[in-house]
KEDREN-63359 format. One record per residue (C-alpha): residue number from 1; residue in three letters; x, y, z. Coordinates in nm, 3 decimals. Example, Ala and Ser with C-alpha at 12.3 -4.5 7.8 and 13.67 -1.06 7.14 Angstrom:
<rs>
R   num   residuo        xx        yy        zz
R     1       ALA     1.230    -0.450     0.780
R     2       SER     1.367    -0.106     0.714
</rs>
This chain:
<rs>
R   num   residuo        xx        yy        zz
R     1       MET    -2.012    -4.526    -2.929
R     2       THR    -1.637    -4.467    -2.938
R     3       GLY    -1.455    -4.174    -2.773
R     4       SER    -1.400    -4.005    -3.110
R     5       GLY    -1.768    -4.043    -3.184
R     6       ASN    -1.861    -3.877    -2.859
R     7       CYS    -1.620    -3.591    -2.931
R     8       LEU    -1.765    -3.546    -3.280
R     9       SER    -2.120    -3.540    -3.154
R    10       LYS    -2.032    -3.281    -2.890
R    11       THR    -1.860    -3.064    -3.151
R    12       VAL    -2.162    -3.082    -3.380
R    13       ALA    -2.394    -2.999    -3.091
R    14       LEU    -2.179    -2.699    -2.997
R    15       LEU    -2.174    -2.572    -3.355
R    16       PHE    -2.551    -2.612    -3.377
R    17       GLN    -2.587    -2.423    -3.051
R    18       ARG    -2.369    -2.138    -3.174
R    19       MET    -2.563    -2.119    -3.502
R    20       LYS    -2.884    -2.099    -3.302
R    21       ALA    -2.738    -1.825    -3.088
R    22       SER    -2.627    -1.632    -3.397
R    23       ALA    -2.978    -1.658    -3.535
R    24       LEU    -3.119    -1.529    -3.206
R    25       LEU    -2.883    -1.235    -3.215
R    26       GLN    -2.989    -1.158    -3.571
R    27       ASP    -3.347    -1.171    -3.454
R    28       ASN    -3.258    -0.939    -3.170
R    29       ARG    -3.113    -0.681    -3.407
R    30       PHE    -3.433    -0.703    -3.607
R    31       PHE    -3.653    -0.659    -3.301
R    32       ALA    -3.428    -0.389    -3.159
R    33       ALA    -3.513    -0.173    -3.458
R    34       GLY    -3.870    -0.186    -3.332
R    35       ASN    -3.772    -0.118    -2.971
R    36       LYS    -3.803    -0.486    -2.879
R    37       ALA    -3.506    -0.684    -2.751
R    38       PRO    -3.643    -0.988    -2.570
R    39       VAL    -3.392    -1.250    -2.679
R    40       ALA    -3.056    -1.074    -2.635
R    41       PRO    -2.979    -1.211    -2.289
R    42       LYS    -3.065    -1.564    -2.397
R    43       ALA    -2.843    -1.537    -2.701
R    44       ALA    -2.560    -1.388    -2.502
R    45       ARG    -2.581    -1.671    -2.249
R    46       ILE    -2.557    -1.931    -2.523
R    47       LEU    -2.275    -1.758    -2.707
R    48       LEU    -2.082    -1.677    -2.392
R    49       PRO    -2.143    -1.962    -2.146
R    50       ARG    -2.012    -1.913    -1.793
R    51       ARG    -1.788    -2.218    -1.816
R    52       ARG    -1.575    -2.035    -2.069
R    53       MET    -1.470    -1.773    -1.816
R    54       PRO    -1.133    -1.869    -1.662
R    55       HIS    -1.261    -1.857    -1.303
R    56       ALA    -1.127    -2.198    -1.200
R    57       SER    -0.768    -2.148    -1.310
R    58       VAL    -0.755    -1.792    -1.174
R    59       MET    -0.911    -1.910    -0.848
R    60       LEU    -0.645    -2.179    -0.821
R    61       LEU    -0.367    -1.924    -0.870
R    62       ALA    -0.521    -1.684    -0.619
R    63       THR    -0.562    -1.966    -0.365
R    64       VAL    -0.198    -2.071    -0.400
R    65       ILE    -0.080    -1.712    -0.344
R    66       ALA    -0.316    -1.671    -0.048
R    67       ILE    -0.179    -1.990     0.114
R    68       PHE     0.170    -1.866     0.045
R    69       SER     0.082    -1.537     0.219
R    70       LEU    -0.012    -1.729     0.534
R    71       VAL     0.342    -1.861     0.579
R    72       PRO     0.453    -1.593     0.833
R    73       LEU     0.142    -1.644     1.046
R    74       GLY     0.183    -2.021     1.027
R    75       PHE     0.546    -1.985     1.124
R    76       ILE     0.462    -1.786     1.437
R    77       SER     0.199    -2.046     1.533
R    78       TRP     0.445    -2.328     1.475
R    79       ILE     0.717    -2.162     1.686
R    80       THR     0.466    -2.104     1.965
R    81       TYR     0.368    -2.470     1.959
R    82       ASP     0.729    -2.587     1.928
R    83       VAL     0.867    -2.400     2.231
R    84       GLY     0.576    -2.492     2.453
R    85       TRP     0.340    -2.287     2.664
R    86       GLU     0.575    -2.256     2.964
R    87       THR     0.849    -2.104     2.749
R    88       VAL     0.596    -1.876     2.581
R    89       LYS     0.480    -1.747     2.922
R    90       THR     0.840    -1.687     3.029
R    91       LEU     0.932    -1.499     2.712
R    92       VAL     0.613    -1.299     2.664
R    93       PHE     0.497    -1.213     3.015
R    94       ARG     0.808    -1.029     3.133
R    95       PRO     0.885    -0.665     3.220
R    96       ARG     1.073    -0.598     2.894
R    97       VAL     0.770    -0.687     2.681
R    98       GLY     0.550    -0.471     2.904
R    99       GLU     0.788    -0.179     2.857
R   100       LEU     0.783    -0.220     2.478
R   101       LEU     0.404    -0.246     2.482
R   102       ILE     0.369     0.077     2.681
R   103       ASN     0.607     0.255     2.444
R   104       THR     0.405     0.134     2.147
R   105       VAL     0.070     0.239     2.294
R   106       LEU     0.200     0.584     2.388
R   107       LEU     0.355     0.630     2.044
R   108       GLU     0.040     0.529     1.856
R   109       SER    -0.201     0.722     2.078
R   110       ALA     0.003     1.044     2.053
R   111       THR     0.100     1.029     1.685
R   112       ILE    -0.222     0.931     1.513
R   113       PRO    -0.462     1.199     1.650
R   114       LEU    -0.208     1.473     1.577
R   115       ALA    -0.148     1.337     1.227
R   116       ILE    -0.525     1.326     1.163
R   117       ALA    -0.570     1.687     1.273
R   118       LEU    -0.278     1.802     1.062
R   119       ALA    -0.376     1.609     0.748
R   120       VAL    -0.745     1.706     0.758
R   121       THR    -0.662     2.074     0.811
R   122       LEU    -0.410     2.078     0.528
R   123       ALA    -0.641     1.886     0.293
R   124       TRP    -0.924     2.129     0.365
R   125       LEU    -0.703     2.426     0.291
R   126       THR    -0.571     2.287    -0.039
R   127       GLU    -0.899     2.139    -0.167
R   128       ARG    -1.176     2.363    -0.033
R   129       THR    -1.034     2.713     0.007
R   130       ASP    -0.889     2.979    -0.221
R   131       ILE    -0.545     2.956    -0.061
R   132       PRO    -0.285     3.084    -0.312
R   133       CYS    -0.077     2.820    -0.496
R   134       ALA    -0.304     2.535    -0.381
R   135       ARG    -0.156     2.287    -0.634
R   136       LEU     0.195     2.363    -0.514
R   137       TRP     0.101     2.302    -0.149
R   138       ALA    -0.083     1.983    -0.245
R   139       TRP     0.226     1.852    -0.421
R   140       LEU     0.453     1.954    -0.131
R   141       ALA     0.217     1.779     0.111
R   142       ILE     0.288     1.436    -0.040
R   143       ALA     0.649     1.500    -0.141
R   144       PRO     0.780     1.382     0.202
R   145       LEU     0.693     1.029     0.087
R   146       ALA     1.005     1.051    -0.130
R   147       VAL     1.218     1.088     0.183
R   148       PRO     1.250     0.764     0.383
R   149       ALA     1.150     0.790     0.749
R   150       PHE     1.500     0.705     0.870
R   151       VAL     1.641     0.985     0.651
R   152       HIS     1.406     1.227     0.830
R   153       SER     1.542     1.097     1.158
R   154       TYR     1.899     1.125     1.028
R   155       ALA     1.841     1.491     0.932
R   156       TRP     1.697     1.587     1.269
R   157       VAL     1.957     1.398     1.471
R   158       SER     2.230     1.565     1.264
R   159       LEU     2.079     1.906     1.350
R   160       ILE     1.990     1.831     1.714
R   161       PRO     2.210     1.544     1.843
R   162       GLY     2.020     1.533     2.172
R   163       MET     1.689     1.430     2.011
R   164       ARG     1.565     1.107     2.167
R   165       GLY     1.270     0.948     2.344
R   166       LEU     0.895     0.948     2.295
R   167       GLN     0.845     1.315     2.213
R   168       SER     1.108     1.308     1.940
R   169       GLY     0.961     0.984     1.806
R   170       VAL     0.614     1.137     1.783
R   171       PHE     0.743     1.451     1.613
R   172       VAL     0.951     1.274     1.347
R   173       SER     0.678     1.014     1.290
R   174       ILE     0.419     1.285     1.218
R   175       ILE     0.629     1.473     0.965
R   176       ALA     0.738     1.147     0.797
R   177       TYR     0.400     0.971     0.778
R   178       TYR     0.123     1.234     0.769
R   179       PRO     0.108     1.216     0.382
R   180       PHE    -0.048     0.869     0.421
R   181       LEU    -0.348     1.047     0.576
R   182       TYR    -0.338     1.357     0.360
R   183       LEU    -0.366     1.160     0.032
R   184       PRO    -0.695     0.975     0.098
R   185       VAL    -0.853     1.267     0.285
R   186       ALA    -0.773     1.513     0.003
R   187       ALA    -0.899     1.265    -0.258
R   188       THR    -1.225     1.219    -0.066
R   189       LEU    -1.276     1.594    -0.029
R   190       ARG    -1.238     1.633    -0.406
R   191       ARG    -1.512     1.377    -0.472
R   192       LEU    -1.763     1.489    -0.206
R   193       ASP    -2.083     1.630    -0.347
R   194       PRO    -2.136     1.974    -0.184
R   195       ALA    -2.515     1.937    -0.211
R   196       ILE    -2.524     1.783     0.139
R   197       GLU    -2.332     2.078     0.282
R   198       ASP    -2.567     2.319     0.104
R   199       ALA    -2.866     2.141     0.255
R   200       ALA    -2.713     2.160     0.604
R   201       ALA    -2.636     2.531     0.561
R   202       SER    -2.992     2.595     0.442
R   203       LEU    -3.114     2.449     0.772
R   204       GLY    -2.930     2.720     0.961
R   205       LEU    -2.600     2.552     1.053
R   206       ASN    -2.291     2.771     1.056
R   207       PRO    -1.983     2.664     0.853
R   208       TRP    -1.812     2.498     1.150
R   209       ARG    -2.118     2.289     1.235
R   210       VAL    -2.162     2.201     0.868
R   211       PHE    -1.805     2.071     0.860
R   212       PHE    -1.830     1.865     1.179
R   213       ARG    -2.181     1.729     1.113
R   214       THR    -2.172     1.660     0.737
R   215       VAL    -1.816     1.666     0.599
R   216       LEU    -1.614     1.503     0.875
R   217       PRO    -1.838     1.191     0.899
R   218       GLN    -1.793     1.137     0.524
R   219       LEU    -1.415     1.137     0.572
R   220       ARG    -1.434     0.844     0.812
R   221       PHE    -1.324     0.584     0.555
R   222       ALA    -1.026     0.790     0.446
R   223       ILE    -0.924     0.874     0.803
R   224       CYS    -0.956     0.515     0.922
R   225       GLY    -0.759     0.380     0.624
R   226       GLY    -0.482     0.638     0.653
R   227       SER    -0.461     0.599     1.031
R   228       LEU    -0.430     0.222     0.997
R   229       LEU    -0.150     0.266     0.746
R   230       ILE     0.039     0.498     0.981
R   231       ALA    -0.023     0.274     1.282
R   232       LEU     0.118    -0.029     1.098
R   233       HIS     0.420     0.172     0.982
R   234       LEU     0.486     0.277     1.340
R   235       LEU     0.482    -0.088     1.446
R   236       SER     0.725    -0.194     1.174
R   237       GLU     0.957     0.109     1.163
R   238       TYR     1.312     0.037     1.272
R   239       GLY     1.563     0.297     1.150
R   240       LEU     1.369     0.604     1.263
R   241       PHE     1.341     0.489     1.624
R   242       VAL     1.693     0.347     1.653
R   243       MET     1.840     0.685     1.556
R   244       ILE     1.648     0.870     1.826
R   245       ARG     1.697     0.582     2.072
R   246       PHE     1.336     0.496     2.132
R   247       ASP     1.267     0.125     2.188
R   248       THR     0.981    -0.046     2.005
R   249       PHE     0.906    -0.409     1.919
R   250       ALA     1.077    -0.375     1.580
R   251       THR     1.401    -0.240     1.729
R   252       ALA     1.398    -0.505     2.003
R   253       ILE     1.345    -0.789     1.753
R   254       VAL     1.629    -0.678     1.526
R   255       ASP     1.861    -0.628     1.825
R   256       GLN     1.770    -0.973     1.955
R   257       PHE     1.826    -1.125     1.610
R   258       GLN     2.170    -0.962     1.576
R   259       SER     2.283    -1.055     1.928
R   260       SER     2.151    -1.412     1.948
R   261       TYR     2.067    -1.529     1.595
R   262       ASN     1.714    -1.663     1.556
R   263       SER     1.640    -1.711     1.926
R   264       PRO     1.294    -1.807     2.058
R   265       ALA     1.285    -1.468     2.232
R   266       SER     1.292    -1.277     1.901
R   267       ASN     1.028    -1.509     1.757
R   268       MET     0.802    -1.454     2.057
R   269       LEU     0.846    -1.077     2.024
R   270       GLY     0.744    -1.122     1.660
R   271       GLY     0.434    -1.307     1.782
R   272       VAL     0.340    -1.015     2.010
R   273       LEU     0.394    -0.778     1.716
R   274       VAL     0.161    -0.987     1.499
R   275       ALA    -0.100    -0.975     1.777
R   276       CYS    -0.068    -0.593     1.781
R   277       CYS    -0.117    -0.585     1.402
R   278       LEU    -0.428    -0.799     1.421
R   279       PHE    -0.564    -0.581     1.703
R   280       LEU    -0.515    -0.268     1.491
R   281       LEU    -0.683    -0.432     1.191
R   282       GLY    -0.982    -0.529     1.404
R   283       LEU    -0.999    -0.182     1.561
R   284       GLU    -1.001    -0.020     1.219
R   285       VAL    -1.288    -0.241     1.102
R   286       LEU    -1.481    -0.155     1.421
R   287       LEU    -1.429     0.220     1.388
R   288       ARG    -1.492     0.225     1.014
R   289       GLY    -1.846     0.090     1.054
R   290       ASN    -2.085    -0.016     0.779
R   291       GLU    -2.233     0.316     0.677
R   292       ARG    -2.270     0.394     0.309
R   293       TYR    -2.137     0.719     0.173
R   294       ALA    -2.227     0.685    -0.194
R   295       ARG    -2.430     0.959    -0.357
R   296       VAL    -2.788     0.869    -0.447
R   297       GLY    -3.054     1.059    -0.637
R   298       SER    -3.088     1.215    -0.977
R   299       GLY    -2.838     1.440    -1.147
R   300       SER    -2.465     1.431    -1.110
R   301       PRO    -2.232     1.564    -0.841
R   302       ARG    -2.065     1.900    -0.895
R   303       PRO    -1.730     2.024    -0.768
R   304       ALA    -1.742     2.221    -0.445
R   305       ASP    -1.692     2.595    -0.449
R   306       ARG    -1.373     2.711    -0.280
R   307       ARG    -1.435     2.919     0.031
R   308       ARG    -1.280     3.264     0.052
R   309       LEU    -1.028     3.289     0.333
R   310       GLY    -1.025     3.670     0.346
R   311       TRP    -0.796     3.803     0.619
R   312       PHE    -0.735     3.443     0.737
R   313       VAL    -0.522     3.372     0.430
R   314       VAL    -0.200     3.483     0.600
R   315       PRO    -0.216     3.249     0.903
R   316       ALA    -0.362     2.977     0.677
R   317       ILE    -0.069     2.983     0.437
R   318       LEU     0.175     2.953     0.727
R   319       LEU     0.073     2.590     0.785
R   320       PRO     0.185     2.449     0.445
R   321       VAL     0.492     2.674     0.448
R   322       VAL     0.606     2.552     0.791
R   323       LEU     0.529     2.192     0.700
R   324       ALA     0.727     2.218     0.375
R   325       VAL     1.025     2.356     0.568
R   326       LEU     1.008     2.082     0.832
R   327       THR     0.942     1.788     0.600
R   328       LEU     1.150     1.883     0.296
R   329       GLY     1.357     2.190     0.367
R   330       LEU     1.541     2.061     0.668
R   331       PRO     1.624     1.710     0.532
R   332       LEU     1.742     1.856     0.201
R   333       MET     1.938     2.128     0.378
R   334       THR     2.107     1.868     0.601
R   335       LEU     2.187     1.649     0.304
R   336       GLY     2.323     1.948     0.114
R   337       ARG     2.541     2.044     0.409
R   338       TRP     2.691     1.694     0.443
R   339       LEU     2.740     1.669     0.065
R   340       TYR     2.918     2.006     0.064
R   341       LEU     3.143     1.906     0.353
R   342       GLY     3.226     1.573     0.190
R   343       GLY     3.305     1.719    -0.149
R   344       SER     3.352     1.505    -0.456
R   345       GLY     3.547     1.243    -0.260
R   346       ILE     3.236     1.086    -0.110
R   347       TRP     3.088     1.006    -0.453
R   348       ARG     3.254     0.666    -0.483
R   349       ILE     3.173     0.392    -0.731
R   350       GLU     2.991     0.208    -0.451
R   351       VAL     2.716     0.472    -0.462
R   352       GLY     2.644     0.396    -0.828
R   353       SER     2.655     0.022    -0.762
R   354       ALA     2.409     0.052    -0.471
R   355       PHE     2.182     0.273    -0.685
R   356       LEU     2.173     0.016    -0.967
R   357       GLN     2.116    -0.276    -0.728
R   358       THR     1.834    -0.088    -0.551
R   359       MET     1.671     0.003    -0.881
R   360       ALA     1.697    -0.357    -1.008
R   361       LEU     1.550    -0.502    -0.687
R   362       ALA     1.274    -0.239    -0.677
R   363       LEU     1.178    -0.303    -1.040
R   364       ALA     1.191    -0.684    -1.008
R   365       GLY     0.998    -0.680    -0.679
R   366       GLY     0.739    -0.439    -0.819
R   367       VAL     0.678    -0.650    -1.131
R   368       LEU     0.659    -0.978    -0.935
R   369       ALA     0.422    -0.834    -0.672
R   370       THR     0.194    -0.697    -0.944
R   371       ILE     0.191    -1.030    -1.128
R   372       ALA     0.116    -1.212    -0.801
R   373       ALA    -0.167    -0.968    -0.724
R   374       ALA    -0.328    -0.995    -1.069
R   375       PRO    -0.536    -1.316    -1.017
R   376       MET    -0.693    -1.189    -0.694
R   377       ALA    -0.746    -0.839    -0.833
R   378       TRP    -0.926    -0.986    -1.137
R   379       LEU    -1.139    -1.219    -0.921
R   380       SER    -1.238    -0.944    -0.675
R   381       VAL    -1.379    -0.740    -0.965
R   382       ARG    -1.515    -1.005    -1.203
R   383       ALA    -1.631    -1.276    -0.961
R   384       PRO    -1.677    -1.142    -0.607
R   385       GLY    -1.800    -1.385    -0.345
R   386       ARG    -1.749    -1.503     0.012
R   387       PHE    -1.457    -1.733    -0.063
R   388       GLN    -1.296    -1.465    -0.277
R   389       ARG    -1.324    -1.219     0.013
R   390       VAL    -1.142    -1.466     0.238
R   391       LEU    -0.866    -1.501    -0.021
R   392       GLU    -0.850    -1.124    -0.054
R   393       ALA    -0.810    -1.086     0.323
R   394       CYS    -0.517    -1.330     0.312
R   395       HIS    -0.356    -1.112     0.044
R   396       TYR    -0.405    -0.797     0.252
R   397       TYR    -0.310    -0.924     0.598
R   398       VAL     0.048    -1.007     0.500
R   399       GLY     0.107    -0.646     0.404
R   400       SER     0.021    -0.540     0.757
R   401       LEU     0.303    -0.748     0.901
R   402       PRO     0.630    -0.570     0.981
R   403       GLY     0.918    -0.655     0.752
R   404       VAL     1.113    -0.792     1.044
R   405       VAL     0.846    -1.058     1.113
R   406       VAL     0.833    -1.173     0.750
R   407       ALA     1.213    -1.177     0.735
R   408       LEU     1.238    -1.375     1.058
R   409       ALA     0.998    -1.638     0.922
R   410       LEU     1.185    -1.669     0.592
R   411       VAL     1.524    -1.689     0.767
R   412       THR     1.409    -1.975     0.989
R   413       ILE     1.234    -2.161     0.708
R   414       THR     1.527    -2.137     0.467
R   415       VAL     1.783    -2.233     0.732
R   416       ARG     1.585    -2.533     0.861
R   417       LEU     1.425    -2.660     0.540
R   418       VAL     1.590    -2.517     0.226
R   419       LEU     1.933    -2.395     0.326
R   420       PRO     2.052    -2.321    -0.033
R   421       LEU     1.787    -2.049    -0.053
R   422       TYR     1.915    -1.868     0.258
R   423       GLN     2.032    -1.514     0.178
R   424       THR     1.961    -1.536    -0.195
R   425       PHE     1.792    -1.299    -0.437
R   426       ALA     1.499    -1.539    -0.463
R   427       THR     1.427    -1.526    -0.088
R   428       LEU     1.467    -1.148    -0.083
R   429       LEU     1.223    -1.107    -0.372
R   430       VAL     0.976    -1.343    -0.204
R   431       ALA     0.988    -1.120     0.105
R   432       TYR     0.925    -0.811    -0.109
R   433       VAL     0.629    -0.977    -0.281
R   434       MET     0.479    -1.070     0.057
R   435       LEU     0.530    -0.728     0.211
R   436       PHE     0.403    -0.521    -0.081
R   437       LEU     0.127    -0.744    -0.222
R   438       PRO    -0.151    -0.512    -0.092
R   439       ARG     0.004    -0.208    -0.260
R   440       ALA     0.002    -0.391    -0.592
R   441       MET    -0.357    -0.509    -0.533
R   442       VAL    -0.500    -0.161    -0.473
R   443       GLY    -0.391     0.000    -0.800
R   444       LEU    -0.448    -0.307    -1.014
R   445       ARG    -0.798    -0.375    -0.884
R   446       ALA    -0.911    -0.018    -0.951
R   447       SER    -0.784    -0.037    -1.309
R   448       ILE    -0.948    -0.373    -1.381
R   449       ALA    -1.277    -0.235    -1.245
R   450       GLN    -1.263     0.040    -1.508
R   451       ALA    -1.223    -0.214    -1.794
R   452       PRO    -1.574    -0.317    -1.918
R   453       VAL    -1.638    -0.691    -1.890
R   454       GLU    -1.843    -0.668    -2.210
R   455       LEU    -1.521    -0.622    -2.406
R   456       GLU    -1.388    -0.953    -2.270
R   457       ARG    -1.710    -1.125    -2.376
R   458       ALA    -1.702    -0.965    -2.719
R   459       ALA    -1.344    -1.085    -2.767
R   460       MET    -1.448    -1.440    -2.678
R   461       GLY    -1.742    -1.410    -2.912
R   462       LEU    -1.493    -1.333    -3.189
R   463       GLY    -1.299    -1.649    -3.119
R   464       ARG    -1.046    -1.553    -2.851
R   465       THR    -0.989    -1.797    -2.569
R   466       PRO    -1.073    -1.671    -2.218
R   467       GLY    -0.705    -1.630    -2.135
R   468       GLN    -0.643    -1.438    -2.457
R   469       ALA    -0.947    -1.216    -2.391
R   470       VAL    -0.822    -1.124    -2.043
R   471       ARG    -0.464    -1.079    -2.158
R   472       GLN    -0.533    -0.887    -2.479
R   473       ILE    -0.827    -0.674    -2.361
R   474       THR    -0.850    -0.633    -1.984
R   475       MET    -0.480    -0.634    -1.905
R   476       ARG    -0.409    -0.383    -2.180
R   477       LEU    -0.677    -0.149    -2.047
R   478       ALA    -0.546    -0.199    -1.693
R   479       ALA    -0.185    -0.133    -1.795
R   480       PRO    -0.172     0.225    -1.651
R   481       GLY    -0.296     0.097    -1.315
R   482       ALA    -0.045    -0.189    -1.326
R   483       ALA     0.233     0.062    -1.392
R   484       ALA     0.117     0.266    -1.092
R   485       SER     0.115    -0.053    -0.880
R   486       ILE     0.470    -0.131    -0.986
R   487       ALA     0.574     0.226    -0.901
R   488       LEU     0.411     0.214    -0.558
R   489       THR     0.569    -0.120    -0.478
R   490       ALA     0.907    -0.003    -0.603
R   491       LEU     0.880     0.303    -0.377
R   492       GLY     0.831     0.078    -0.076
R   493       ILE     1.117    -0.153    -0.176
R   494       THR     1.352     0.143    -0.224
R   495       ASN     1.297     0.249     0.138
R   496       GLU     1.269    -0.099     0.292
R   497       LEU     1.535    -0.168     0.553
R   498       THR     1.480    -0.451     0.803
R   499       ALA     1.391    -0.736     0.564
R   500       THR     1.673    -0.629     0.332
R   501       LEU     1.922    -0.625     0.620
R   502       MET     1.827    -0.978     0.729
R   503       LEU     1.780    -1.144     0.389
R   504       SER     2.007    -0.978     0.134
R   505       PRO     2.286    -1.196    -0.012
R   506       ASN     2.645    -1.129     0.080
R   507       GLY     2.793    -0.851    -0.131
R   508       VAL     2.456    -0.694    -0.210
R   509       ASP     2.413    -0.344    -0.072
R   510       THR     2.108    -0.135    -0.142
R   511       LEU     2.100     0.239    -0.086
R   512       ALA     1.906     0.188     0.237
R   513       THR     2.136    -0.078     0.386
R   514       LYS     2.452     0.108     0.285
R   515       PHE     2.316     0.432     0.431
R   516       TRP     2.223     0.248     0.748
R   517       SER     2.563     0.084     0.796
R   518       LEU     2.742     0.419     0.755
R   519       THR     2.513     0.611     0.991
R   520       SER     2.558     0.331     1.247
R   521       GLU     2.927     0.421     1.239
R   522       ILE     2.838     0.793     1.284
R   523       ASP     2.984     0.858     0.938
R   524       TYR     2.712     1.101     0.830
R   525       VAL     2.920     1.258     0.554
R   526       SER     2.975     0.929     0.369
R   527       ALA     2.609     0.835     0.420
R   528       ALA     2.479     1.154     0.257
R   529       PRO     2.517     1.043    -0.110
R   530       TYR     2.315     0.726    -0.042
R   531       ALA     2.035     0.927     0.122
R   532       PHE     2.038     1.175    -0.167
R   533       MET     2.015     0.896    -0.426
R   534       MET     1.723     0.740    -0.237
R   535       VAL     1.537     1.071    -0.266
R   536       VAL     1.628     1.095    -0.636
R   537       LEU     1.497     0.742    -0.699
R   538       SER     1.177     0.799    -0.498
R   539       LEU     1.077     1.134    -0.650
R   540       PRO     0.940     1.004    -0.985
R   541       LEU     0.760     0.724    -0.801
R   542       THR     0.597     0.978    -0.568
R   543       LEU     0.500     1.190    -0.868
R   544       THR     0.330     0.882    -1.017
R   545       LEU     0.139     0.838    -0.693
R   546       TYR     0.023     1.202    -0.702
R   547       THR    -0.081     1.180    -1.068
R   548       GLN    -0.274     0.858    -1.010
R   549       SER    -0.452     1.015    -0.711
R   550       LYS    -0.564     1.310    -0.928
R   551       ARG    -0.672     1.076    -1.205
R   552       THR    -0.879     0.870    -0.963
R   553       ALA    -1.057     1.187    -0.855
R   554       GLY    -1.132     1.266    -1.220
R   555       GLN    -0.891     1.560    -1.243
</rs>
């Protein structure tokens, strides 16, 4: 039989199969009227065979992006092998690295417990008590995300020039990063079913013991996730610690890169930083555990009753008030003071140019990161499996790397292998996609999970190809989540500093890099408009984050 004959016979067989399936579905409707539906699954399997789902092509795309995400880790391994073990020992096992490691351990161990205590207390007050203006305090609790960490540092150093060292680093880190803990903890408190607390109280436990024995254990996921996020930010933060003159691995790597371009010493420091990241990731998995916290049983959860604070309302309201002053009032007051002193003369055309360039890069990076995250987000929801989990881990790990490590890898690769790409928009956008891929994944995956797969199958049953079904049905339903992912990624790009400093093309100045260059020259007045515009650009993105958090909690 010829090839055309084979094709014809297959087509006829497929048509016959579909006609049979249609007949079975008709039969099913008939039986369903009599409360019998025995053939529906069989018909659905014939009409919607698994091979029609675009798993293979999506898997291929996700695999390519996962391999691409491994480039920084592969680069560190290659540099380690290239310089040899003796050089590695000389560069890694030296007093300077030990000093940086001690600074990092002290910073993490002091900042994270205090941030946890602060965030949990504030979340409890705004979500579980009758504190006046709870919505206002909840909004003000996450508003500091609109102020970059190095702008916080700039405000405090402007007010108290003598601020420096570990204590100052811990203080500024807490007020800059505690919203990363407040957000998940508050969202979890909103969703917790109070029936467990009622059962504990009925057994004779007082409110404090109820909180520590039933509520706090259920916040473990949120606390571990938020703590990991803060710990990774502390590892990668550069501007905040340079301003208060506290040495960390990130500051040492950038200093080494600027003094002796692309030396093995800076690459080895990057390797130690990657090891610290992996250690933190493993520690978070260990502390998080495998317990399940989902509600089981009949009925549906109800919102928790807000506890009456009584006479405690006055000291309770002092906490959000003081925090709002420290995290928002003082930075805005400092910015206002510098803007007033500078007058209209500091609003040069360069401010508008930097604003437009930052907005363009943030938008382009956000869109590209969301597109890159889409295949893996779709697979993790529609076709979870062991291999998919490995690919997903590759997508997530790269987001835990400091920007300076990713930038260092891309600088070396472009200089040694593809020199025309060195310091171009393409390389800068690639770095943004790598750094913010997990942010795009989180929002997109949640939105795809809320889009029923049955709609995809129905679209294919009506003649759409698998790609058309995903594009026209699932992606449209997931559009709000995709927009939130773009906003979250754009917020990170707006405040990103180290990768932008090392990779941006000549003549390109973002708000962050321009602000940084002016504050490095102690020209705080001229830097103020750039800091103000960063806050203006970040505010709507932070509002999107707040709205999405409420929507996720069903409010």
